[in-house]
N, C-alpha and C positions, 0 to 999 in steps of 0.2 A: 504494500500500500504506500503509494508515494504522496498522496495528498489527502486532505481531510474529507473531500467528497467521496473518494474511494473507501475510506474508513466508514463513512455513514452508510454507504451501500452495503458494505460487508456486515455491519451491525444489523441492518434490515434483513439481510439474507439469513443470518445464523441465529438471530435472537430466538431463544426458546419461547414457547407459549407460556409466559408468566402470568397470563390472565390479567387481573387488575393490579398485580404486584409490580409489573414493569412493562409498560407499553412501549411502542417504538419511540415516541417523543422522549420519554424518560431515559430509555437506553441510549439514544443518541446524545442527549444532554450530558449524561454521565461520561460518555466517551469523550465529548468535547471538553469537559472539565479536566479529565485526566490528561488530555493532549495539552491543554493550556497551562496547567499547573506543573506537569512533569514530575509527579511525586516519585520518591524512591520506593515507597511501600503504599499499597492500597489494602485496606482491611474491610472485609465484608462480614458482617455479623447477621446470621440468618440467611442461609444460602437458598433454601427452597429449591427451585428448579434452575437456579443460576441466571435468572432473568436480568438481574442487576450486575452480576459478576462478569458474565460473558462480554458485554460491551466494554467494561473497564479492562479486561484482559486484552481485548483486541486493541484498545488504545495504548496499553503498555507495549504491546508488540509494535504498534505503529511508531511509538516513541523510540523504540530500540533499547529501552532501559526500564528498570523498575521490576518489582515483584508484587505478588498478591498473596494475602493470607485470608483464607476463608474459614470462618468459624460458624458451625451450625449447632446451637445448643439443643 
């Protein structure tokens, strides 16, 4: 993924059906935040189907750096 547009298309393509938990707009927003802030670590508490985690993982991949920690109590 070379640009943000490609990332947003990839999020739309692979976003799991998170129902009301994470729709496409929320997923793309989370990805854009990760791209903009370039965090070293992303922490997801309450993974469910990965609806929020997957877009953030794709954004970390887009950035070429960072890692994620997923905690599902």
